N, C-alpha and C positions, 0 to 999 in steps of 0.2 A: 582492792576495788573489784567488784564482780564484773565479769565480761559483759553481761547484759546491761548493766548500768553504763558502762563505757560506750557501748554501741548506741544506747539511747541518747547519751550526751552528744556524741558525734553527729548523729542524725538531726538532733534538735538544732545544733549549731549550723549545720548545712542548710536546714530549712530557713533559719533566721537570715542567713547570708543571702540566700536566693530571694527571699522576700524583699530585703533591703535593696538588692540590686535591681529588682523589678520596680520598686517604688521610687528609686532615685530620680527618674525624669519628672515625676509629679511633685517633687519637693517645692519648686518655685511656686506652684499653684496652691499647694496645701498650706504653705506657710507665708503666703503673701499677706500684706497688710489688710487688704480687703477681706480675704478669707477668714482671718483672725477676728476682724470686727464682726463679720456675719455670724461666726460661731458664738461669740460673746453675747451678741444681741439675742440670738435664738435661745441660748441657755437662760438668759435673764427672763425671757418671756415664759419659758417652761417653768422656771422657779416661781414666778409670780402667779401662774395658774395653779401650781401645786400648793402654794401658800394661801390661795384664796384672794389675792390682791387684784387679780385680773380674771374676768369670767372667760369660760371657754368660748372659742369663736362661734360654735354652733348656736349660741344663745342670741346671736345677732344676724342681721341681714347684710348681704354684701353691700359695701359702700358705693360700688359702681353700678351694678345691675339689679340689685334687690333680691337676688336668689339667696337661699340660706348660705351663710358664710362657713367655710371649712378651715380657713387659715388666717393668720395675722400677717400683714404686710408691713415691712419696715421701709420707709422712704429715706430715713437717715439713720445709719447704723451707729452714729455717735450718741443717739438718744434711744437706747434699747427698748424702753417701755412706751415710746411714742409710736403706736401701731394702729392700723386700721383693719377691721375685719373684712375679708374679701373671700370670694369663692376661688377655687383653684384655677379656673380659666381666666378670670380677671387678673389674678396674681401673675400668671404667666405672661399676659399681655402687658402688664406694667413693667416687667423686667426687673433687673436688680436695683436695689436702693443706692443712695449716694453715701459717700463717706468723706469727711474732711481730710485733706492731705497736708494742708499747710497749718493746721492748728484749729482749735475750737473757734466757733464763730460768735 
């Protein structure tokens, strides 16, 4: 094995270890039930837009204030395609959606 290859592998391993040690405190947040549900719902909306099943939010007006919509808002992450078009400020005011913890309703 060449010395340059060995040095590269050692540096890469050290960088991976440093990153994992840095990210460890964030694991409970990154892999919580709510975060996983949010990611799945967001990905489902992106896929639906890409496949043409759901129009882009810019085609609608905000459901709250009437300005042009820029985002879709989930009120219930267990129903990923049940969304409302809203502008960014209204989405921030609404806060995070809900998820069922005890099972489907």
